[in-house]
C-alpha positions in Angstrom: -68.0 13.0 60.9 -65.8 16.0 61.7 -62.5 15.6 63.4 -60.3 18.0 65.3 -56.6 17.5 64.8 -54.1 17.6 67.7 -56.9 18.1 70.3 -56.3 18.3 74.0 -58.4 15.8 76.2 -57.8 15.6 79.9 -54.2 17.0 79.5 -53.3 14.6 76.6 -52.9 15.7 73.0 -54.7 13.2 70.8 -54.1 13.0 67.0 -57.7 13.3 66.0 -60.9 13.7 67.9 -64.6 13.5 66.8 -66.7 15.5 69.3 -70.0 14.1 68.1 -69.0 10.5 68.7 -66.4 10.9 71.5 -64.0 9.1 69.2 -60.2 9.4 69.4 -58.0 8.2 66.6 -54.3 7.8 67.4 -51.8 7.2 64.6 -48.7 5.4 65.6 -45.3 5.6 63.9 -42.0 4.0 64.7 -41.6 6.1 67.9 -44.4 4.0 69.5 -42.5 0.7 69.1 -40.4 1.1 72.3 -41.7 -0.9 75.2 -41.9 2.1 77.6 -43.9 4.0 74.9 -46.3 1.1 74.4 -46.9 1.0 78.2 -47.6 4.7 78.3 -49.9 4.6 75.2 -51.9 1.7 76.7 -52.3 3.5 80.0 -53.3 6.7 78.3 -55.9 4.9 76.1 -57.3 3.2 79.2 -57.6 6.5 81.0 -59.4 8.1 78.1 -61.7 5.0 77.7 -62.5 5.2 81.4 -63.5 8.8 80.8 -66.0 7.7 78.2 -64.0 8.1 75.0 -63.6 5.4 72.3 -59.9 5.1 71.4 -58.8 3.7 68.1 -55.1 3.2 67.5 -53.7 2.6 64.0 -50.2 2.2 62.5 -49.3 5.0 60.1 -48.6 2.5 57.4 -52.1 1.0 57.7 -53.9 4.3 57.0 -55.7 4.2 53.7 -59.1 5.7 53.1 -60.6 2.2 52.8 -59.0 0.8 55.9 -59.7 3.9 58.0 -63.4 3.7 57.0 -63.5 0.1 58.0 -61.8 0.6 61.4 -64.0 3.6 62.2 -67.2 1.7 61.3 -66.1 -1.2 63.5 -65.2 1.1 66.4 -68.5 2.9 66.2 -70.5 -0.2 65.9 -68.9 -1.7 69.0 -69.6 1.5 70.9 -73.3 1.2 70.1 -73.5 -2.4 71.4 -75.3 -2.7 74.8 -74.0 -5.5 77.0 -76.7 -8.0 78.2 -78.1 -7.7 81.7 -76.7 -10.1 84.3 -78.8 -13.3 84.6 -82.1 -12.7 86.4 -82.1 -8.9 85.9 -84.7 -7.4 83.6 -87.0 -10.5 83.9 -90.7 -9.7 84.3 -92.3 -12.0 86.8 
């Protein structure tokens, strides 16, 4: 996967963005610990997810090649899952 660094999406600057997978990776340091910043980050992630992007947030200290690969695999697998149809829909006769 190829990522763009410090990419602008809907007026927000995201840390990393993979165009092919519509995947946003946000790295969070100590500046994101404040309650008002957490509220802003959550609202921003919700906005981007509503616009069709998959948002993954990680603490800076948790970024290792192995952990990053694991987190990205899980995020991509979840984005490929299709929710079941509501009961009664999709039945044939």
